C-alpha positions in Angstrom: -6.0 -5.1 -4.9 -9.4 -5.1 -3.4 -12.1 -7.7 -3.8 -14.8 -5.2 -4.9 -14.3 -2.4 -7.4 -16.4 0.2 -5.5 -17.2 0.8 -1.9 -20.3 2.7 -0.7 -19.6 4.2 2.7 -20.1 7.5 4.5 -22.9 8.2 2.0 -20.4 8.3 -0.9 -19.2 5.9 -3.5 -15.4 5.3 -3.6 -13.2 3.2 -5.8 -11.4 0.6 -3.7 -8.1 2.4 -4.2 -9.6 5.8 -3.4 -10.9 4.4 -0.2 -7.6 2.9 0.8 -5.2 5.6 -0.4 -7.0 8.9 0.2 -6.0 11.0 3.2 -9.6 11.5 4.2 -13.1 10.6 3.1 -14.3 14.1 2.3 -12.1 14.7 -0.7 -11.4 12.4 -3.6 -7.8 12.1 -4.7 -7.3 12.8 -8.4 -6.6 9.7 -10.5 -3.0 10.8 -11.2 -2.2 11.3 -7.5 -3.9 8.0 -6.7 -1.6 6.2 -9.2 1.4 7.9 -7.6 0.2 7.0 -4.1 -0.4 3.4 -5.2 3.0 2.9 -6.7 4.7 4.5 -3.7 2.8 2.2 -1.3 3.8 -0.9 -3.4 7.4 0.3 -3.6 7.5 0.9 0.2 6.0 -2.6 0.8 8.6 -4.3 -1.5 11.4 -2.3 0.1 10.3 -3.4 3.5 10.0 -7.0 2.5 13.5 -7.0 1.0 15.0 -5.1 4.0 13.6 -7.5 6.5 14.6 -10.5 4.3 18.1 -9.1 4.2 18.2 -8.7 8.0 17.0 -12.3 8.4 19.7 -13.5 6.0 22.3 -11.7 8.0 20.9 -13.2 11.2 21.0 -16.7 9.8 24.5 -16.2 8.5 25.8 -15.2 12.0 24.2 -18.3 13.6 25.6 -20.8 11.1 29.2 -19.4 11.2 
């Protein structure tokens, strides 16, 4: 997560996750939607890591054969 629990910017106070995952700085994202956005972002990151790891494994397998 973030190093600070709240960020004061644009004359507003945001939670760290609101600042990172909100579509713009004029509207706060409701906490339920923020949780969904967070879990989708984490799932996408894990998927990307596993996908690129799989591609790397396939690349190494073709070089050692």
